BATI-935467 format. One record per residue (C-alpha): x, y, z. Coordinates in Angstrom, 2 decimals. Each point is the difference from the previous one (the first is absolute). Layout:
# residues N
@c1:X&c2:Y&c3:Z .
...
# end
This chain:
# residues 523
@c1:98.26&c2:56.12&c3:73.37 .
@c1:1.53&c2:-0.28&c3:-3.50 .
@c1:0.98&c2:3.19&c3:-1.78 .
@c1:-1.22&c2:0.56&c3:-3.52 .
@c1:2.31&c2:0.56&c3:-2.95 .
@c1:-1.11&c2:3.62&c3:-0.08 .
@c1:1.30&c2:0.79&c3:3.51 .
@c1:2.21&c2:3.09&c3:-0.15 .
@c1:3.71&c2:-0.26&c3:0.59 .
@c1:1.11&c2:2.37&c3:2.79 .
@c1:3.04&c2:2.27&c3:-0.12 .
@c1:1.85&c2:-2.30&c3:2.43 .
@c1:-0.58&c2:-3.01&c3:-2.22 .
@c1:1.03&c2:1.96&c3:-3.08 .
@c1:3.40&c2:0.56&c3:1.61 .
@c1:0.31&c2:-3.74&c3:0.56 .
@c1:-1.00&c2:-0.64&c3:-3.59 .
@c1:2.64&c2:2.44&c3:-1.26 .
@c1:2.62&c2:-1.81&c3:2.10 .
@c1:-1.11&c2:-3.23&c3:-1.65 .
@c1:0.35&c2:1.73&c3:-3.38 .
@c1:3.64&c2:0.84&c3:0.81 .
@c1:0.75&c2:-3.56&c3:1.15 .
@c1:-1.60&c2:-1.56&c3:-3.07 .
@c1:1.80&c2:2.43&c3:-2.30 .
@c1:3.31&c2:-0.94&c3:1.63 .
@c1:-0.78&c2:-3.67&c3:-0.60 .
@c1:-1.00&c2:0.66&c3:-3.61 .
@c1:3.27&c2:1.74&c3:-0.86 .
@c1:1.98&c2:-2.75&c3:1.75 .
@c1:-1.71&c2:-2.62&c3:-2.19 .
@c1:0.95&c2:1.93&c3:-3.13 .
@c1:3.60&c2:0.45&c3:1.19 .
@c1:0.17&c2:-3.71&c3:0.81 .
@c1:-1.06&c2:-0.79&c3:-3.57 .
@c1:2.68&c2:2.35&c3:-1.35 .
@c1:2.63&c2:-1.57&c3:2.26 .
@c1:-1.00&c2:-3.49&c3:-1.06 .
@c1:0.09&c2:1.01&c3:-3.65 .
@c1:3.56&c2:1.24&c3:0.43 .
@c1:1.16&c2:-3.05&c3:1.99 .
@c1:-1.66&c2:-2.72&c3:-2.08 .
@c1:-0.17&c2:1.46&c3:-3.50 .
@c1:2.73&c2:2.63&c3:-0.01 .
@c1:-2.41&c2:2.94&c3:0.29 .
@c1:0.92&c2:2.91&c3:-2.23 .
@c1:-1.77&c2:2.98&c3:-1.47 .
@c1:-2.49&c2:-2.00&c3:-2.07 .
@c1:-1.06&c2:-2.32&c3:2.82 .
@c1:-0.21&c2:2.87&c3:2.49 .
@c1:-2.03&c2:2.14&c3:-2.40 .
@c1:-2.42&c2:-2.85&c3:-0.70 .
@c1:-0.51&c2:-0.73&c3:3.69 .
@c1:-0.55&c2:3.65&c3:0.92 .
@c1:-2.23&c2:0.69&c3:-3.01 .
@c1:-1.94&c2:-3.24&c3:0.52 .
@c1:-0.47&c2:0.77&c3:3.67 .
@c1:-1.31&c2:3.51&c3:-0.70 .
@c1:-2.32&c2:-1.29&c3:-2.73 .
@c1:-1.31&c2:-2.64&c3:2.41 .
@c1:-0.74&c2:2.75&c3:2.54 .
@c1:-2.40&c2:1.56&c3:-2.50 .
@c1:-1.61&c2:-3.32&c3:-0.86 .
@c1:-0.53&c2:-0.79&c3:3.68 .
@c1:-1.67&c2:3.38&c3:0.59 .
@c1:-2.42&c2:-0.66&c3:-2.86 .
@c1:-0.78&c2:-3.60&c3:0.94 .
@c1:-0.93&c2:0.91&c3:3.58 .
@c1:-2.53&c2:2.70&c3:-1.00 .
@c1:-3.08&c2:-2.32&c3:0.04 .
@c1:0.97&c2:-1.16&c3:3.51 .
@c1:0.21&c2:3.41&c3:1.67 .
@c1:-3.45&c2:-0.46&c3:1.56 .
@c1:1.59&c2:-2.64&c3:2.21 .
@c1:3.27&c2:1.87&c3:0.53 .
@c1:0.63&c2:-1.27&c3:3.53 .
@c1:-0.04&c2:-3.74&c3:-0.62 .
@c1:1.60&c2:0.38&c3:-3.45 .
@c1:2.87&c2:1.95&c3:1.55 .
@c1:0.71&c2:-2.83&c3:2.42 .
@c1:-0.20&c2:-2.53&c3:-2.83 .
@c1:2.41&c2:2.04&c3:-2.13 .
@c1:2.49&c2:0.36&c3:2.85 .
@c1:-0.23&c2:-3.73&c3:0.76 .
@c1:0.75&c2:-0.91&c3:-3.61 .
@c1:2.73&c2:2.64&c3:-0.20 .
@c1:1.66&c2:-1.32&c3:3.14 .
@c1:-0.06&c2:-3.57&c3:-1.36 .
@c1:1.08&c2:0.81&c3:-3.58 .
@c1:2.64&c2:2.52&c3:1.04 .
@c1:1.28&c2:-2.11&c3:2.89 .
@c1:0.33&c2:-3.10&c3:-2.16 .
@c1:1.31&c2:1.76&c3:-3.12 .
@c1:3.71&c2:-0.31&c3:0.77 .
@c1:-0.22&c2:-3.66&c3:1.02 .
@c1:-2.09&c2:-0.89&c3:-3.06 .
@c1:2.29&c2:1.82&c3:-2.41 .
@c1:3.14&c2:-1.51&c3:1.53 .
@c1:-1.42&c2:-3.54&c3:-0.01 .
@c1:-1.27&c2:0.23&c3:-3.59 .
@c1:3.36&c2:1.34&c3:-1.16 .
@c1:1.85&c2:-2.85&c3:1.72 .
@c1:-2.30&c2:-2.91&c3:-0.83 .
@c1:-1.58&c2:0.93&c3:-3.33 .
@c1:2.80&c2:2.09&c3:-1.55 .
@c1:-2.27&c2:2.91&c3:-0.78 .
@c1:-1.35&c2:2.83&c3:2.10 .
@c1:-1.04&c2:2.70&c3:-2.48 .
@c1:-3.67&c2:-1.00&c3:0.00 .
@c1:-0.08&c2:-0.11&c3:3.82 .
@c1:1.63&c2:3.42&c3:0.13 .
@c1:-2.58&c2:1.41&c3:-2.43 .
@c1:-2.90&c2:-1.65&c3:1.83 .
@c1:1.24&c2:1.20&c3:3.39 .
@c1:0.42&c2:3.56&c3:-1.31 .
@c1:-3.53&c2:0.01&c3:-1.43 .
@c1:-1.66&c2:-1.47&c3:3.09 .
@c1:1.81&c2:2.18&c3:2.52 .
@c1:-0.48&c2:3.14&c3:-2.10 .
@c1:-3.71&c2:-0.74&c3:-0.49 .
@c1:-0.62&c2:-0.59&c3:3.71 .
@c1:1.93&c2:3.11&c3:1.03 .
@c1:-1.93&c2:1.99&c3:-2.61 .
@c1:-3.28&c2:-1.11&c3:1.56 .
@c1:1.01&c2:1.38&c3:3.40 .
@c1:-0.39&c2:3.72&c3:-0.72 .
@c1:-3.62&c2:-0.06&c3:-1.29 .
@c1:-0.98&c2:-2.24&c3:2.93 .
@c1:1.73&c2:2.19&c3:2.56 .
@c1:-1.43&c2:3.16&c3:-1.53 .
@c1:-3.47&c2:-1.49&c3:0.30 .
@c1:0.58&c2:-0.97&c3:3.63 .
@c1:1.37&c2:3.43&c3:0.88 .
@c1:-3.09&c2:1.64&c3:-1.53 .
@c1:-2.44&c2:-2.35&c3:1.72 .
@c1:-2.89&c2:1.91&c3:1.55 .
@c1:1.22&c2:3.43&c3:-1.14 .
@c1:-1.54&c2:2.58&c3:-2.29 .
@c1:2.97&c2:0.66&c3:-2.24 .
@c1:0.33&c2:3.30&c3:-1.76 .
@c1:2.86&c2:0.78&c3:-2.37 .
@c1:2.22&c2:1.41&c3:2.75 .
@c1:-0.73&c2:-2.87&c3:2.35 .
@c1:0.75&c2:-2.59&c3:-2.68 .
@c1:3.23&c2:1.79&c3:-0.81 .
@c1:1.10&c2:-0.06&c3:3.63 .
@c1:-0.83&c2:-3.68&c3:0.28 .
@c1:1.96&c2:-0.78&c3:-3.14 .
@c1:2.94&c2:2.10&c3:1.22 .
@c1:0.08&c2:-1.90&c3:3.31 .
@c1:-0.23&c2:-3.31&c3:-1.82 .
@c1:2.81&c2:0.87&c3:-2.42 .
@c1:2.22&c2:1.32&c3:2.78 .
@c1:-0.38&c2:-3.20&c3:2.01 .
@c1:0.50&c2:-2.10&c3:-3.13 .
@c1:3.16&c2:1.78&c3:-1.13 .
@c1:1.56&c2:0.21&c3:3.47 .
@c1:-0.63&c2:-3.70&c3:0.46 .
@c1:1.65&c2:-0.69&c3:-3.34 .
@c1:3.04&c2:1.99&c3:1.17 .
@c1:0.24&c2:-2.12&c3:3.15 .
@c1:-0.28&c2:-3.20&c3:-2.04 .
@c1:2.62&c2:1.21&c3:-2.46 .
@c1:2.46&c2:0.54&c3:2.86 .
@c1:-0.83&c2:-3.11&c3:2.00 .
@c1:0.56&c2:-2.46&c3:-2.88 .
@c1:3.67&c2:0.74&c3:-0.84 .
@c1:1.13&c2:0.96&c3:3.51 .
@c1:-1.93&c2:-2.40&c3:2.26 .
@c1:-1.98&c2:-2.79&c3:-1.64 .
@c1:2.34&c2:-1.08&c3:-2.80 .
@c1:3.30&c2:0.01&c3:1.96 .
@c1:-1.53&c2:-1.43&c3:3.20 .
@c1:-2.53&c2:-2.51&c3:-1.34 .
@c1:0.79&c2:-0.54&c3:-3.68 .
@c1:-2.51&c2:0.02&c3:-2.85 .
@c1:-2.26&c2:-2.91&c3:0.97 .
@c1:-0.33&c2:0.78&c3:3.70 .
@c1:-0.03&c2:3.74&c3:-0.67 .
@c1:-3.01&c2:-0.32&c3:-2.31 .
@c1:-1.72&c2:-2.38&c3:2.46 .
@c1:0.55&c2:2.41&c3:2.90 .
@c1:-1.47&c2:2.81&c3:-2.10 .
@c1:-3.05&c2:-2.13&c3:-0.74 .
@c1:-0.46&c2:-0.58&c3:3.73 .
@c1:0.13&c2:3.77&c3:0.65 .
@c1:-2.57&c2:0.47&c3:-2.77 .
@c1:-2.35&c2:-2.54&c3:1.60 .
@c1:0.44&c2:1.44&c3:3.49 .
@c1:-0.85&c2:3.49&c3:-1.28 .
@c1:-3.13&c2:-1.37&c3:-1.66 .
@c1:-0.97&c2:-1.85&c3:3.19 .
@c1:0.32&c2:3.17&c3:2.07 .
@c1:-2.19&c2:1.89&c3:-2.44 .
@c1:-2.57&c2:-2.81&c3:0.09 .
@c1:-0.12&c2:-0.26&c3:3.79 .
@c1:0.01&c2:3.66&c3:0.93 .
@c1:-1.68&c2:1.69&c3:-2.94 .
@c1:-1.83&c2:-2.28&c3:-2.38 .
@c1:-2.05&c2:-1.57&c3:2.77 .
@c1:-1.96&c2:3.25&c3:-0.21 .
@c1:-0.77&c2:-0.41&c3:-3.70 .
@c1:-0.23&c2:-3.78&c3:-0.59 .
@c1:-2.13&c2:-2.68&c3:1.66 .
@c1:1.25&c2:-2.28&c3:2.75 .
@c1:-0.06&c2:-2.99&c3:-2.36 .
@c1:2.04&c2:1.88&c3:-2.58 .
@c1:2.48&c2:1.08&c3:2.67 .
@c1:0.44&c2:-3.57&c3:1.23 .
@c1:0.54&c2:-1.23&c3:-3.55 .
@c1:2.51&c2:2.75&c3:-0.70 .
@c1:1.99&c2:-0.65&c3:3.18 .
@c1:-0.01&c2:-3.74&c3:-0.70 .
@c1:1.41&c2:0.56&c3:-3.48 .
@c1:2.64&c2:2.36&c3:1.37 .
@c1:0.98&c2:-2.50&c3:2.71 .
@c1:0.32&c2:-2.82&c3:-2.53 .
@c1:2.17&c2:2.12&c3:-2.28 .
@c1:2.09&c2:1.09&c3:2.99 .
@c1:0.67&c2:-3.62&c3:1.00 .
@c1:1.02&c2:-0.80&c3:-3.59 .
@c1:2.54&c2:2.80&c3:-0.08 .
@c1:1.33&c2:-0.85&c3:3.46 .
@c1:0.63&c2:-3.55&c3:-1.20 .
@c1:1.83&c2:1.42&c3:-3.02 .
@c1:2.01&c2:2.33&c3:2.23 .
@c1:1.13&c2:-2.90&c3:2.18 .
@c1:0.72&c2:-2.36&c3:-2.92 .
@c1:1.46&c2:2.58&c3:-2.37 .
@c1:3.58&c2:-1.04&c3:0.68 .
@c1:-0.62&c2:-3.59&c3:-1.06 .
@c1:-1.95&c2:1.09&c3:-3.09 .
@c1:2.72&c2:2.42&c3:-1.03 .
@c1:2.82&c2:-2.45&c3:0.67 .
@c1:-1.67&c2:-2.81&c3:-1.96 .
@c1:-0.89&c2:2.26&c3:-2.92 .
@c1:3.43&c2:1.62&c3:-0.12 .
@c1:1.86&c2:-3.31&c3:0.04 .
@c1:-1.92&c2:-1.14&c3:-3.09 .
@c1:1.53&c2:2.90&c3:-1.93 .
@c1:3.56&c2:-1.24&c3:0.59 .
@c1:1.55&c2:-3.30&c3:-0.98 .
@c1:2.38&c2:-0.06&c3:2.98 .
@c1:-0.73&c2:0.25&c3:3.74 .
@c1:-0.32&c2:3.55&c3:1.32 .
@c1:2.44&c2:0.73&c3:2.83 .
@c1:-0.61&c2:3.74&c3:0.43 .
@c1:-2.82&c2:2.39&c3:-0.78 .
@c1:-0.57&c2:3.71&c3:0.51 .
@c1:-2.79&c2:2.24&c3:-1.25 .
@c1:1.10&c2:3.61&c3:0.16 .
@c1:-1.55&c2:3.28&c3:-1.16 .
@c1:2.20&c2:-0.33&c3:-3.09 .
@c1:-0.15&c2:-3.64&c3:-1.04 .
@c1:-0.39&c2:-3.67&c3:0.86 .
@c1:3.30&c2:-1.70&c3:0.85 .
@c1:0.29&c2:-3.78&c3:-0.26 .
@c1:3.07&c2:-2.19&c3:0.45 .
@c1:-0.14&c2:-3.68&c3:-0.99 .
@c1:2.52&c2:-2.78&c3:0.44 .
@c1:0.39&c2:-3.49&c3:-1.38 .
@c1:3.29&c2:-1.69&c3:0.79 .
@c1:2.77&c2:2.52&c3:-0.72 .
@c1:-2.18&c2:2.16&c3:-2.22 .
@c1:-1.26&c2:3.13&c3:1.75 .
@c1:-2.18&c2:2.41&c3:-1.98 .
@c1:-1.25&c2:3.51&c3:0.65 .
@c1:-3.30&c2:1.25&c3:-1.43 .
@c1:-1.37&c2:3.54&c3:0.12 .
@c1:-3.71&c2:0.29&c3:-0.80 .
@c1:0.21&c2:-3.46&c3:-1.57 .
@c1:2.92&c2:0.89&c3:-2.29 .
@c1:3.18&c2:-2.05&c3:0.37 .
@c1:3.01&c2:2.14&c3:0.96 .
@c1:2.70&c2:-2.63&c3:0.25 .
@c1:0.78&c2:-3.66&c3:0.52 .
@c1:3.14&c2:-0.99&c3:1.89 .
@c1:0.62&c2:-2.64&c3:-2.68 .
@c1:1.13&c2:2.62&c3:-2.51 .
@c1:-0.25&c2:3.49&c3:1.52 .
@c1:3.80&c2:0.30&c3:-0.19 .
@c1:-0.28&c2:0.28&c3:-3.78 .
@c1:-2.35&c2:2.96&c3:0.34 .
@c1:1.82&c2:1.63&c3:2.91 .
@c1:3.49&c2:-0.25&c3:-1.48 .
@c1:-1.25&c2:1.36&c3:-3.34 .
@c1:-1.71&c2:2.90&c3:1.77 .
@c1:2.81&c2:1.04&c3:2.32 .
@c1:3.46&c2:-0.49&c3:-1.49 .
@c1:-0.36&c2:1.82&c3:-3.36 .
@c1:-0.86&c2:3.16&c3:1.96 .
@c1:3.30&c2:-0.30&c3:1.89 .
@c1:2.25&c2:-0.37&c3:-3.07 .
@c1:0.75&c2:3.71&c3:-0.44 .
@c1:2.27&c2:1.44&c3:-2.66 .
@c1:3.53&c2:0.84&c3:1.10 .
@c1:0.30&c2:-3.01&c3:2.25 .
@c1:-0.95&c2:1.85&c3:3.20 .
@c1:-2.39&c2:-2.13&c3:2.03 .
@c1:-3.29&c2:1.14&c3:1.50 .
@c1:-0.02&c2:1.02&c3:3.65 .
@c1:-3.60&c2:1.08&c3:0.56 .
@c1:-3.17&c2:-1.57&c3:-1.41 .
@c1:-3.67&c2:0.93&c3:0.21 .
@c1:-2.56&c2:-2.81&c3:-0.29 .
@c1:-3.57&c2:1.01&c3:-0.81 .
@c1:-2.30&c2:-2.90&c3:0.83 .
@c1:1.75&c2:-3.35&c3:0.41 .
@c1:-1.44&c2:-0.46&c3:3.49 .
@c1:0.75&c2:-3.73&c3:-0.11 .
@c1:3.65&c2:0.86&c3:0.72 .
@c1:1.45&c2:-2.01&c3:-2.91 .
@c1:1.53&c2:3.00&c3:-1.79 .
@c1:1.51&c2:1.23&c3:3.27 .
@c1:1.46&c2:-3.49&c3:0.56 .
@c1:1.89&c2:0.14&c3:-3.30 .
@c1:1.17&c2:3.56&c3:0.56 .
@c1:1.50&c2:-1.01&c3:3.33 .
@c1:2.09&c2:-2.63&c3:-1.80 .
@c1:1.60&c2:2.65&c3:-2.22 .
@c1:3.25&c2:1.52&c3:1.27 .
@c1:0.05&c2:3.72&c3:0.64 .
@c1:-3.70&c2:0.60&c3:0.63 .
@c1:-0.34&c2:1.69&c3:3.36 .
@c1:-3.44&c2:1.61&c3:-0.19 .
@c1:-3.32&c2:-1.46&c3:-1.17 .
@c1:-3.27&c2:1.87&c3:0.39 .
@c1:-3.05&c2:-2.22&c3:-0.42 .
@c1:-3.34&c2:1.79&c3:-0.60 .
@c1:-3.03&c2:-2.28&c3:0.39 .
@c1:-3.63&c2:1.06&c3:0.30 .
@c1:-1.43&c2:-2.88&c3:2.02 .
@c1:1.51&c2:-0.67&c3:3.45 .
@c1:-1.58&c2:-3.46&c3:0.00 .
@c1:2.22&c2:-1.02&c3:-2.96 .
@c1:3.06&c2:1.01&c3:2.02 .
@c1:-1.29&c2:-1.97&c3:2.97 .
@c1:-0.48&c2:-3.11&c3:-2.15 .
@c1:3.45&c2:0.49&c3:-1.53 .
@c1:1.59&c2:0.16&c3:3.43 .
@c1:-1.79&c2:-3.12&c3:1.23 .
@c1:-1.46&c2:-2.51&c3:-2.46 .
@c1:2.36&c2:0.97&c3:-2.86 .
@c1:3.10&c2:0.48&c3:2.15 .
@c1:1.74&c2:-3.09&c3:-1.36 .
@c1:-0.63&c2:1.13&c3:-3.58 .
@c1:1.45&c2:3.48&c3:0.50 .
@c1:2.67&c2:-1.01&c3:2.53 .
@c1:-1.29&c2:2.56&c3:2.50 .
@c1:1.04&c2:2.84&c3:-2.29 .
@c1:-2.51&c2:2.53&c3:1.32 .
@c1:1.51&c2:-0.20&c3:3.50 .
@c1:3.51&c2:0.75&c3:-1.24 .
@c1:1.30&c2:3.33&c3:1.40 .
@c1:0.88&c2:1.15&c3:-3.53 .
@c1:-3.69&c2:-0.18&c3:-1.00 .
@c1:-2.35&c2:2.82&c3:0.97 .
@c1:-3.63&c2:-1.02&c3:-0.44 .
@c1:-2.45&c2:2.85&c3:-0.66 .
@c1:-3.76&c2:-0.56&c3:0.05 .
@c1:-1.40&c2:2.43&c3:-2.54 .
@c1:-1.49&c2:0.36&c3:-3.46 .
@c1:2.86&c2:0.05&c3:-2.53 .
@c1:-1.24&c2:3.07&c3:-1.87 .
@c1:-0.68&c2:1.94&c3:3.19 .
@c1:3.42&c2:-0.88&c3:1.36 .
@c1:1.78&c2:1.08&c3:-3.18 .
@c1:-1.73&c2:3.37&c3:0.05 .
@c1:1.41&c2:0.84&c3:3.45 .
@c1:3.62&c2:1.00&c3:0.67 .
@c1:1.05&c2:-2.55&c3:2.68 .
@c1:3.54&c2:1.40&c3:0.39 .
@c1:0.64&c2:-2.43&c3:2.85 .
@c1:-0.47&c2:-2.98&c3:-2.38 .
@c1:1.08&c2:1.24&c3:-3.43 .
@c1:3.75&c2:0.13&c3:-0.69 .
@c1:1.21&c2:3.55&c3:-0.82 .
@c1:0.58&c2:-0.84&c3:-3.67 .
@c1:-2.94&c2:-2.36&c3:-0.37 .
@c1:-0.25&c2:-3.79&c3:0.03 .
@c1:2.42&c2:-2.00&c3:-2.15 .
@c1:-2.86&c2:-2.29&c3:-1.06 .
@c1:-3.79&c2:-0.15&c3:0.26 .
@c1:-1.75&c2:-3.34&c3:-0.20 .
@c1:-3.73&c2:0.25&c3:-0.80 .
@c1:-1.44&c2:-3.35&c3:1.03 .
@c1:-3.73&c2:0.65&c3:0.03 .
@c1:-2.96&c2:-2.30&c3:-0.81 .
@c1:-1.40&c2:0.03&c3:-3.53 .
@c1:-2.09&c2:3.14&c3:-0.67 .
@c1:-3.39&c2:-1.67&c3:-0.29 .
@c1:-1.80&c2:2.62&c3:2.12 .
@c1:-0.05&c2:3.82&c3:-0.17 .
@c1:1.80&c2:0.17&c3:3.35 .
@c1:2.93&c2:-1.97&c3:-1.40 .
@c1:-0.29&c2:1.62&c3:-3.43 .
@c1:1.08&c2:3.36&c3:1.44 .
@c1:3.32&c2:-1.64&c3:0.96 .
@c1:0.62&c2:-0.84&c3:-3.66 .
@c1:-0.61&c2:3.55&c3:-1.25 .
@c1:2.20&c2:2.66&c3:-1.59 .
@c1:-0.42&c2:2.14&c3:3.10 .
@c1:1.14&c2:-2.78&c3:2.32 .
@c1:3.14&c2:-0.74&c3:-2.01 .
@c1:0.80&c2:3.71&c3:-0.07 .
@c1:-0.05&c2:-0.02&c3:3.80 .
@c1:2.29&c2:-3.05&c3:0.00 .
@c1:2.53&c2:1.94&c3:-2.10 .
@c1:0.25&c2:2.65&c3:2.72 .
@c1:1.05&c2:-2.68&c3:2.49 .
@c1:2.88&c2:-1.25&c3:-2.22 .
@c1:3.64&c2:0.97&c3:0.02 .
@c1:1.36&c2:1.38&c3:-3.32 .
@c1:1.40&c2:-3.42&c3:-0.91 .
@c1:-2.74&c2:-2.07&c3:1.59 .
@c1:-2.15&c2:-2.66&c3:-1.67 .
@c1:-3.65&c2:-0.92&c3:0.36 .
@c1:-1.41&c2:-3.47&c3:-0.56 .
@c1:-3.74&c2:-0.66&c3:-0.26 .
@c1:-1.75&c2:-3.35&c3:0.03 .
@c1:-2.16&c2:0.39&c3:-3.10 .
@c1:-2.04&c2:-3.19&c3:-0.27 .
@c1:0.05&c2:-2.59&c3:-2.75 .
@c1:0.87&c2:1.07&c3:-3.57 .
@c1:-1.73&c2:-3.18&c3:-1.18 .
@c1:-3.18&c2:-0.17&c3:2.12 .
@c1:-0.56&c2:3.75&c3:0.35 .
@c1:2.06&c2:1.52&c3:-2.83 .
@c1:-1.84&c2:3.31&c3:-0.22 .
@c1:0.41&c2:0.63&c3:3.73 .
@c1:3.70&c2:-0.90&c3:-0.22 .
@c1:0.77&c2:2.35&c3:-2.88 .
@c1:-2.29&c2:2.62&c3:1.53 .
@c1:2.30&c2:0.02&c3:3.04 .
@c1:3.01&c2:0.49&c3:-2.25 .
@c1:-1.71&c2:2.86&c3:-1.85 .
@c1:-1.08&c2:1.60&c3:3.25 .
@c1:3.55&c2:-0.04&c3:1.35 .
@c1:1.21&c2:1.66&c3:-3.22 .
@c1:-2.69&c2:2.66&c3:0.28 .
@c1:1.39&c2:0.85&c3:3.46 .
@c1:3.44&c2:0.73&c3:-1.50 .
@c1:1.71&c2:-3.37&c3:0.34 .
@c1:2.03&c2:-1.97&c3:-2.48 .
@c1:-1.19&c2:-3.60&c3:0.39 .
@c1:1.39&c2:-3.48&c3:-0.59 .
@c1:-2.72&c2:-2.66&c3:0.30 .
@c1:0.94&c2:-3.63&c3:0.70 .
@c1:-1.81&c2:-3.21&c3:0.89 .
@c1:0.73&c2:-3.37&c3:1.58 .
@c1:-1.77&c2:-3.31&c3:0.53 .
@c1:-1.46&c2:-0.61&c3:3.45 .
@c1:-1.74&c2:-3.41&c3:-0.06 .
@c1:-2.76&c2:1.05&c3:2.40 .
@c1:-0.87&c2:3.10&c3:-2.04 .
@c1:1.33&c2:-0.81&c3:-3.47 .
@c1:1.70&c2:2.76&c3:-2.00 .
@c1:0.51&c2:3.00&c3:2.30 .
@c1:1.29&c2:3.43&c3:-0.84 .
@c1:1.82&c2:2.94&c3:1.55 .
@c1:1.01&c2:3.49&c3:-1.05 .
@c1:3.42&c2:1.40&c3:0.88 .
@c1:0.17&c2:3.76&c3:-0.37 .
@c1:1.97&c2:3.16&c3:0.70 .
@c1:-0.95&c2:3.66&c3:-0.52 .
@c1:1.43&c2:1.30&c3:-3.28 .
@c1:0.38&c2:-1.20&c3:-3.55 .
@c1:2.52&c2:-2.84&c3:0.35 .
@c1:-1.63&c2:-3.27&c3:0.94 .
@c1:1.86&c2:-2.10&c3:2.59 .
@c1:1.37&c2:-3.36&c3:-1.06 .
@c1:-1.20&c2:-2.69&c3:2.45 .
@c1:3.12&c2:-1.36&c3:1.69 .
@c1:0.87&c2:-1.66&c3:3.27 .
@c1:2.15&c2:1.69&c3:2.66 .
@c1:3.64&c2:-1.02&c3:-0.33 .
@c1:-0.04&c2:-1.30&c3:3.58 .
@c1:-3.43&c2:-1.63&c3:-0.07 .
@c1:-0.37&c2:-2.92&c3:2.43 .
@c1:-0.49&c2:-3.54&c3:-1.34 .
@c1:-3.41&c2:-0.17&c3:-1.67 .
@c1:-2.18&c2:-3.01&c3:-0.72 .
@c1:-1.47&c2:1.21&c3:-3.28 .
@c1:1.25&c2:3.27&c3:-1.41 .
@c1:3.35&c2:0.25&c3:-1.78 .
@c1:1.35&c2:2.34&c3:-2.71 .
@c1:-1.08&c2:-2.31&c3:-2.83 .
@c1:-3.55&c2:-0.40&c3:1.34 .
@c1:-0.30&c2:3.75&c3:0.53 .
@c1:1.26&c2:0.78&c3:-3.50 .
@c1:-2.52&c2:-2.42&c3:-1.51 .
@c1:-2.75&c2:1.52&c3:2.14 .
@c1:0.13&c2:3.24&c3:-2.01 .
@c1:-1.09&c2:-1.80&c3:-3.21 .
@c1:-3.72&c2:-0.08&c3:-0.82 .
@c1:-1.47&c2:-2.31&c3:-2.61 .
@c1:-2.37&c2:1.27&c3:-2.68 .
@c1:-3.16&c2:-1.13&c3:1.81 .
@c1:0.84&c2:2.22&c3:2.98 .
@c1:1.83&c2:2.74&c3:-1.90 .
@c1:0.05&c2:3.60&c3:1.31 .
@c1:-3.15&c2:2.07&c3:-0.50 .
@c1:-0.13&c2:3.82&c3:-0.01 .
@c1:-2.83&c2:0.95&c3:2.35 .
@c1:-1.40&c2:3.05&c3:1.71 .
@c1:1.15&c2:0.34&c3:3.63 .
@c1:-2.15&c2:-0.75&c3:3.00 .
@c1:-0.70&c2:3.10&c3:2.10 .
@c1:-1.96&c2:0.97&c3:3.10 .
@c1:-2.59&c2:1.58&c3:-2.25 .
@c1:-0.22&c2:-3.01&c3:-2.31 .
@c1:1.20&c2:-3.20&c3:1.72 .
@c1:0.09&c2:-2.02&c3:-3.22 .
@c1:2.05&c2:-2.78&c3:1.54 .
@c1:-2.88&c2:-1.10&c3:2.26 .
@c1:-2.13&c2:-0.77&c3:-3.03 .
@c1:3.01&c2:-1.67&c3:-1.66 .
@c1:0.23&c2:-2.42&c3:2.91 .
@c1:-3.67&c2:-0.87&c3:-0.33 .
@c1:0.37&c2:-0.86&c3:-3.69 .
@c1:3.03&c2:-2.19&c3:0.66 .
@c1:1.42&c2:-1.84&c3:-2.99 .
@c1:-1.30&c2:1.08&c3:-3.39 .
# end
């Protein structure tokens, strides 16, 4: 005998429905986090993109709740339909966004569409579930309040689970495409359980068969995607790079890609080129040796490297006589792993040298701690800040007044700091912002720039605490260099009128101006 839509939902089935609420809420938050992760990986992310995704998602929740109102009379079958569509759209979102970005060179519209669809479908869940929970009950104010409290509790606890599972399980173990597909499968399974064990009491047999058929079809689609995700991702990723990919890692921090064509090996982080072995020596020599040319002729003995996980700066430091201690602080252990394997020829195995101590930590967090076992008693003779361009808020904090003040505490009284500061031609405001920020932290600064064919005009800032700016010089006993010499270094301190110094406000933790500078680029 077929149950009517008005059949009451028992207490036992309400518990099952609340469990489904938690599972669906976990899936919903994972979809949103996947969109945020994709935005950061493919488009650089940032405050604006994150705010638009979050705000758009929340707005879509409200729209979905309104759109579903006329369908509440058929809450059971509509709920299954919503979960089926949510499983498909959410499960396919990462693959679709990645493929569009790779093949059509544009993913903003897919990101916006995915945010709207997922938000709208998730927003429709609560009214439908509230209707199902109240089925067959005479609801007074107190009873409705209890039902809503149970629903919200399940919803929020499920969101907590999803928020933890994405960064700690799905993303590191499965990656974005398979992680989203696996979440879609969980979403569909939860809907199928609800349909088989609960909704058969409130929908007809024909409706139940239709619902289960749709869920099964969607499940097969996502299983196919799960199995073929590696090929899809590999094909799409290779289209983004001109040279063959020889190594790939997706970590909680970034996407790491190494390409090689002939003798040219290149490292990319989140799609941004970090170096090419054709000309990296120009960059590396210009970064390292001016920080070792200290006044008084006494050579550096201890050096702190912040960033530089590719091992190239450590390689050059090991060539310099007198250096007996190098502390390398790198956030992402996967970068160190790639440096020790795929990039070993480029860095000459520097990170396995006994004089190099590799520390896996955030640079700002490490600087704030004492670390007496690693810091020389009088401070480091030089600090090399070799960090990626500050095009996200996370990196922008490492180009702040507060960060450079912490660096000063790690220096010896006669020590020097050198910072890679980007291009004074392509991103002039960001370059001079870095110089101004160093000065605001109490440094006297000497900016300089060199030509690196892969990057173009590239700049650095040499600084020391105090009022007397250091003169960029080479150590008296510098090893033979391929590019840098005293004449080149002297010329590097001259800036033409089109890239002349600009007085700018510093970038701080409270106001990370440099992040927005990087987005504007050349002006």
